[in-house]
N, C-alpha and C positions, 0 to 999 in steps of 0.2 A: 065899636065892635064888641059884641057880647063875648063872655069868656068861652062859651061853647062853640063859637063860630069859626075859630081859627083852624086852619088845616095844617097838618104835618107836612113839611117840605123835606124831600129827600136831599141829602147832601150831594154836592157835586162829586162825580166819580173821580177817583184818584188814578191818573194814568199809570199803566204798568211800565216800569223802567225798561229800557232796552237792555238785552242780554248779550247780543253779539250776532255776527253773521252766521255762525253755525246753527244757532237756534232758529233764525229766520229761514234758512234754507231747509232745515229738517221739518219745521212746522208747515212751510208751504208745500213740501212734498207730501206730508201726511194729510194735510187738508185737501189737497188736490185729489188724492186717492187714485184708484184705477182709471177714472175718467181723465184725470190730469196727465197720466202716463200716455194714454191714447192721443190726447190733444197734442202733447209734446211730440209724439211720434209723427202725427200728421204734419205738424209745423216743420219738423226736421225734413220730412220727405219733400215738402213744398220748397223749402230753401235749397235742398240738394238739387232739385230739378232746375230751379231758377239760376243757380250759380254753377251748374254743371259739376257738382261735387258727387263723387261716388259715396253712397251712404247705404249701408245694409240695414234694413228694418229688422226689428226684433220681434214685434208683436203681430205684424200683418203680412208675413211671408207666405207665398203660395209655394209649398214645398214640391219636390219632385214626385213624391208619393201621391199627393193630391192631383197633380197634373196627369199622372198615369191613370189614376182612378177616373178622372173626368173624360179622358180620351178613350177609355175602354181597353187600354193595353194592360191594365192590371188584372191579373187572373182572379176571377170571382166565380162563385157558383152560378151566378145569373148569366154570364156570357159564355160559360163552358170552357174557358181557357184554363191551362194548368194553374193551380192555385199558387199565387206568388208568396203568400205569407203562411203557408202551411195548412194543414187540414182543419184547424180550428177557426178559419176565417168565416165570418158571417156572410150570408148570401145577400149582400146589398147590391142594388142595381147601379150601373154606371150612370151618373147624372151630373151635369155641371151645376145644377141648382143645389144638389147635395154638397158639392165641393164648396160653393160660395157660402152655404150655410155653415160648413165646417170652419171656413176661414173666419167667419163672424164670431162663432162661439169660441174659437181658439184665441182670438184677440182679446175677448173679454176674460176668458179663463186665465190667460197668461198675465194680464195686467193685475188681476186680483191675486193671483199666486205670487206675483212680484211684490205685492204690498203686505202679504200675510204669511207666505211660505207654508200655507195649509191647503192641501188638495181638497179636503172636505169643504172648507169655506169657499174655495174657488168654484167648486162644482155647484154648491147651493146658490151662490150669487149669480153665476153665469147660467144657471138653470140647464145644466147638462148632467147626464148620468155618469156615475163613477165608472161603470163598465165601458161606456163610450170613450172616456178619457184614457182609461187603461188600454183599450184597444188601439187608439191612435198612438199612444206612447210606445206600445210594444212594436208596432209595425212601421212607424214613421221615425226614422233616425233623426231627421232634421227637426221634427217637432220635439223629440226628446232633448235635443240640444237646446232648443228655445226654452224648454221647461227648466233645464239646468241653469241657463242664464237668468231666468226670472227668479229662481231660488237664490242665486248669487246676489241679485239685486236686493232681495229682502234681507239677506245677511249683511250686506253693506249698509243698508238703511239702519238695521239694528246696531251695527258697530258705530255708525255715525251718531245715532242718538246717545249711546253710552259715552262716546268721546265728547260729545257736546255737553253732557251733564257733568263730566269730569272737569272740563275747562271753564265752562260758563255757569255751571250750577243751575239750580231751579229757583224761580221767583215765586215765593209763596206769599199770599196776602196775610195781613195782620188784622184781626177783628177786635173791635171793642164795642160791646153792647150791640152786637149784630151788624155793625157797620165796619167797612174796610177803612182803616185809618192809615195804612201804609203797606209796604212790602219789604220782605227780607230775602236776601239771597243765601241759599243753603247749598252745601256741597256734601255729597255722599262719600264719606271717607272710605267706606268699604269698597265701593265701586272703583274709586281711584286706585286703591291698593291692588285690586284684581286686574285692572288695566295695566298697571305698571308690571305686574308679574307676567302678564301675557306678552307685553311688548318689550320688556327688558328682563328676560329671565336670567341673564348673566349677573345682574346686580340685585334683583329682588327675587329671592328664592320662593318656590311654591311649597306650601306645607305638604308633607307626605313623602318627600324625597329622602333618600338615604343620607342622613346627616348624623354625625356623632357629636353629642352634646356632652361637654365635660362638666361633671358635677364634683362637689367636694369629695365625695366618698366613692364614686363610681362613674363610668362612662355609660350614657344612655343612647341607644341606637334608635333613631326615629326613621321609619320607612313607610312606603306606601303599600297598598294591598298586593300589587303585582310583585314587588320584590319580596314581600313576606311569603307569598305563595311559592315563589321559586325556592326560597330557603327551606320551606317546609318540604317541598318535593325532593330537594337534595338530601335533606335529613332522612326522609323516608327511604330513599334509595340506599343510603349508607346503612340504615338499620337492616334492610333486607339483605344487604351484602354481608352482614356479620354472620359468622358461623354459629350454628347451634351447639348444644352440649356435646353431641356425638357426630358432628359434621365437620368436614375439612373446610378450611377458609375458601371463600369464593372471591375471585378477583372481579371488582366492579368494572363494567364496560365504560369506556370513555364516552 
């Protein structure tokens, strides 16, 4: 073999070490995305019907408001009935097709909203107008409840990711001359401290609370902005209650 004929061979990839069940669960949820939520919903509905278990769907519910809209009992400008949702209601016709379409985009919108907690991102991905979503949220109480449950799911997912990073850390690759030669597990100390302050406030104090710190020469009062504003307001009232040069004293109201 001539010197110039050899080919560079890539080294065998080093497997990423396992980090734990929390990481696996969170990664599977994030990788599944909105489609994964809808697939899990359909599977749960199928199993509920198979085993006779009562299961309330979160993303594919046909609400009472949609049923009234499809049946024509919901007051609209098109059917001439008294307006159910006030004078600002749009003149949309009663149609079961429109209701089925609303259920479809609602399911997509709720799944995306549950993964991002962003209405703008959910509207863009579900390809539905912001005004349409706001109209349904304003007039349909059940849909508003579903949106709140979706946002709570996104918050729980964020909390789970933060908790997972605190307990299991992050696996970061180690590079040498452009090649991965190993991995290292790193923990975010700042994140761990904030989680401890949030979950155990009785033991781990939050900076900004009213705390008196003893110093060699004096005591220093550390307080948050809310307490500081209250003290300033009380001081201002005390100054206003003080009599002037030629005024009688004024008693401050409790």
